[in-house]
Each structure stands twice: as structure tokens, then as C-alpha cells.
C-alpha positions in Angstrom: 0.0 0.0 0.0 1.4 3.4 -1.0 1.0 6.3 1.4 1.1 10.0 0.4 0.6 13.3 2.2 0.6 11.6 5.6 3.0 13.8 7.5 0.2 14.6 9.9 -1.2 11.1 10.3 -0.1 7.6 10.8 -2.4 4.9 9.6 -3.2 4.1 13.2 -4.5 7.7 13.6 -7.0 7.5 10.8 -10.5 7.2 12.1 -12.6 8.1 9.1 -11.9 6.9 5.6 -13.4 7.9 2.2 -13.0 5.0 -0.3 -13.2 5.1 -4.0 -11.4 5.3 -7.3 -11.6 9.1 -7.3 -10.2 9.7 -10.8 -10.6 13.4 -11.4 -11.1 14.5 -7.8 -14.3 16.3 -9.1 -17.0 18.0 -7.1 -18.8 14.6 -6.6 -15.7 13.3 -4.9 -15.5 16.5 -2.8 -18.9 15.6 -1.4 -17.3 12.6 0.2 -14.1 14.4 1.3 -16.2 17.1 3.0 -17.6 14.4 5.4 -14.1 13.6 6.7 -13.2 14.8 10.2 -9.9 16.0 11.5 -8.6 12.4 11.6 -9.9 11.6 8.1 -8.0 10.3 5.0 -8.8 9.1 1.5 -8.3 5.6 0.3 -7.9 5.5 -3.5 -8.4 2.3 -5.4 -5.8 2.5 -8.3 -7.1 0.6 -11.3 -4.1 1.9 -13.4 -6.6 3.5 -15.8 -6.9 6.8 -14.0 -6.1 9.6 -16.5 -7.8 12.7 -15.2 -5.7 12.7 -12.0 -3.1 9.9 -12.4 -1.8 8.5 -9.1 1.7 9.9 -9.5 0.2 13.4 -9.7 -2.3 13.2 -6.9 -0.1 15.2 -4.6 -0.7 18.2 -6.9 -4.5 18.0 -6.4 -5.2 16.5 -3.1 -4.3 18.2 0.2 -6.1 15.6 2.4 -3.9 12.7 3.5 -4.4 9.7 1.2 -3.4 6.1 0.7 -3.5 3.9 -2.3 -4.5 0.3 -2.8 -3.4 -1.2 -6.1 -6.4 -3.0 -7.6 -4.2 -5.9 -8.7 -3.3 -6.5 -5.1 -6.9 -6.6 -3.8 -9.0 -7.8 -6.8 -9.2 -11.4 -5.5 -10.2 -10.5 -2.0 -13.8 -11.4 -1.0 -15.9 -8.6 0.5 -15.2 -9.8 4.1 -11.4 -10.1 3.3 -11.4 -6.6 2.0 -13.0 -5.2 5.1 -10.7 -7.2 7.3 -7.7 -5.7 5.5 -9.1 -2.2 6.2 -9.3 -3.2 9.9 -5.7 -4.3 9.9 -4.3 -1.4 8.0 -6.4 1.2 9.9 -6.6 -0.2 13.4 -8.6 2.8 14.8 -11.0 3.1 11.9 -14.5 3.8 13.1 -16.2 5.3 10.0 -16.2 4.5 6.3 -17.6 7.0 3.7 -18.6 5.9 0.2 -20.7 7.0 -2.7 -24.0 5.4 -3.4 -22.6 3.4 -6.4 -19.8 1.9 -4.3 -18.9 -1.7 -5.2 -16.1 -3.9 -3.8 -14.9 -7.4 -3.3 -14.0 -10.0 -5.9 -15.6 -9.1 -9.3 -17.1 -6.1 -7.6 -19.7 -8.5 -6.3 -20.6 -6.6 -3.1 -22.2 -3.3 -2.5 -23.7 -1.1 0.2 -25.8 -3.8 1.8 -22.8 -6.1 2.3 -20.6 -3.2 3.5 -23.1 -2.3 6.2 -23.2 -5.9 7.3 -19.4 -6.1 7.6 -18.7 -2.7 9.2 -20.7 -0.9 11.9 -20.5 2.7 10.8 -21.1 3.6 7.1 -22.0 6.9 5.6 -23.3 7.0 2.1 -23.0 10.2 0.1 -25.5 10.4 -2.7 -24.8 11.4 -6.3 -24.3 15.1 -7.0 -26.0 16.4 -10.1 -25.6 19.5 -12.2 -28.5 20.4 -14.6 -29.8 16.9 -13.8 -26.6 15.3 -15.0 -24.7 13.1 -12.5 -21.1 14.2 -11.8 -19.0 11.2 -12.9 -15.5 10.9 -14.2 -16.7 9.2 -17.4 -19.0 12.1 -18.2 -16.1 14.6 -17.7 -14.0 12.5 -20.1 -16.8 12.7 -22.7 -16.7 16.5 -22.4 -13.0 16.6 -22.8 -13.3 14.2 -25.8 -15.5 16.8 -27.4 -13.1 19.6 -26.4 -15.7 21.2 -24.1 -13.1 22.2 -21.4 -15.3 24.9 -20.0 -18.2 22.5 -19.1 -15.7 20.0 -17.9 -14.3 22.6 -15.5 -17.8 23.0 -14.0 -18.1 19.3 -13.2 -14.5 19.1 -12.0 -14.9 22.2 -9.8 -11.6 23.5 -11.3 -9.9 24.1 -14.6 -8.6 20.9 -16.3 -4.8 20.5 -16.2 -2.3 18.1 -17.8 1.3 17.6 -16.9 4.0 16.6 -19.4 7.7 16.7 -20.4 9.1 19.3 -22.8 10.4 17.7 -26.0 12.2 19.0 -29.0 9.9 20.1 -31.7 10.5 21.1 -35.3 12.6 24.1 -34.5 9.9 26.4 -35.9 9.1 28.1 -32.6 12.2 30.1 -32.5 11.2 31.7 -35.8 7.6 32.3 -34.8 6.1 35.4 -33.3 5.8 33.7 -29.9 8.0 31.0 -28.3 6.6 27.5 -28.6 6.9 24.6 -26.2 6.2 21.0 -27.4 4.9 18.6 -24.8 4.9 14.9 -24.4 2.0 13.8 -22.1 1.4 10.1 -21.7 -0.5 9.9 -18.4 -3.5 12.3 -18.9 -6.6 12.3 -20.9 -6.0 14.8 -23.7 -8.8 17.0 -24.9 -10.0 16.9 -28.5 -7.9 18.3 -31.3 -8.2 22.0 -31.6 -6.9 25.4 -30.4 -7.3 26.4 -26.8 -6.8 29.4 -24.6 -4.5 28.1 -21.8 -2.0 28.9 -19.1 1.3 27.2 -18.9 3.1 26.7 -15.6 6.9 26.4 -15.6 9.3 26.7 -12.7 6.5 27.8 -10.4 5.7 30.7 -12.8 2.6 31.0 -15.0 2.2 32.5 -18.4 -0.7 33.1 -20.7 -0.6 30.8 -23.7 -2.4 29.4 -26.7 -2.2 25.6 -27.1 -2.7 23.5 -30.3 -3.6 19.8 -30.0 -3.6 17.7 -33.2 -1.8 16.7 -36.3 0.5 19.3 -37.9 -1.0 19.1 -41.4 0.9 22.0 -42.7 4.3 20.6 -41.8 5.2 17.0 -40.8 1.7 15.7 -40.1 2.6 14.3 -36.7 0.4 14.5 -33.7 1.5 17.2 -31.3 0.7 19.2 -28.2 2.2 22.7 -28.8 1.8 25.7 -26.5 2.6 29.2 -27.7 3.7 31.3 -24.8 2.5 34.9 -24.9 5.5 36.2 -23.0 9.0 36.2 -24.5 10.6 36.4 -21.0 9.7 32.9 -19.9 12.2 30.5 -18.4 12.4 27.1 -19.9 11.7 24.0 -17.9 11.8 20.2 -18.4 8.3 19.6 -17.1 5.3 21.9 -17.5 1.6 22.1 -16.6 -1.1 23.2 -19.1 -4.3 24.6 -17.8 -7.3 24.7 -20.3 -9.6 27.7 -20.2 -11.5 27.8 -23.4 -11.6 26.2 -26.8 -11.1 28.7 -29.7 -11.7 26.3 -32.6 
């Protein structure tokens, strides 16, 4: 089990635990986190498919202490074995907080009824809706797939960000009006091809930018994530963060 952001707590000090996959850390997830007390933590089930907030970047999004269970390590546990593991890992646990669609145990065969039978204090947080649409990671991905970063931000409760490494481009940026950064991003869900108003974060500084996602049809035809920085005084960096504000086209 991986532990992060736990300088305040030991596992033995955790008394309330919010459990889920929590990809995206969106406003629906925040509804669970808000129920945590001063001795609360988050337990994230890592399916290795998270691409809105990949596990290695969680510390950039989540200030609450959190722990990670790898799905591969627990997928064959029965419902009772899973709860027994929680009792062993969190010896003073006295409350579990989950969403109303929570499933667990081998083949996700158990739900809220079984959880309440196996643990004495369960709080269920019901689905949050916006305009009668449930807030779920899969819906946020569908919005990003369409390039609708503004609506995705509403459901996330924040602007969508991706992190990546700076790579060598075609060398055209130095001859362009604005400096250009080419980014390789393998961990995050990438919005639809298009041009976006963005901000780029480099070396703890932020700059206004315009980002292009797609195939460079006028040059080499390769797929690229290119960000044009609207400030010639920027300092280069090896890793950057792109924050999406609005799709232009």
C-alpha cells in the first residue's frame, strides 16, 4: 500500500476513511471528502486506468492525507477479506464514507448492503447532479473528448490541467512570433484536437498561452501538443503544466 501526504497522520491515527477510485477528484468526490473529520483520510483504489488525475500526480491536487490500494493487489479479496484488510491497515478506523454506487470485493460482487453488514458505521453520500446530470469521471472524459473544457471545469470544480515533459519540436518556434513549447504527455486524458486558450506553468511561474492539439498538417503531419507562450521572457523547464480555459476552434 502506497502512502502519500501523511506527514500529519499515521495509519493508526486515521478514524474516518473515504473510499473510491476518485479519478478526477471532481465535485462529486469532494462531497465525500467534506464528510471527513480531523482524523480523516482518503483511500484510492488504483485501477491503473486513471487519466484525469493519475496517481503519480495526486499530490498536486489532493491536500487531504491519502493512501493507495493497487487494484491488482486486492482484486481477488472477498468482501469480508477486504473489510478485514481495512481493519488491519487502519486499526482505529471507526467510519467509512462511500458513494451510493460503491462496489467492492471479488468481481465487484458486493455493495452497500454487504458493506453495512461487515462494518458498523457507514456513511453513504448520494450522487451530485448539475443540470440533472450526474457528476462522474466518465462524463467529464466525454466532455474533454468533445473539447468542451469549459463545461468539464464546471463538473470538475476547477480548470482541467495536464502535466508533461518538454520535447524537441520542429525548431519552428524560435522563428515564430511567440516562443513554442512542445509537450509529451502520456498519463493524462488529452482534450479533443483544436486550439485552446490556456495557461502554462513552468518553474513555479505561470504564463498566458495558446495551445494547439492535433496533427500538424501544414508541416510534418505528426500529432503534437504545442503551446505558444505569450511572453518572451519565460524561463524554460523540463516539465510543465497546461491549464485549459476555453476552446477557440
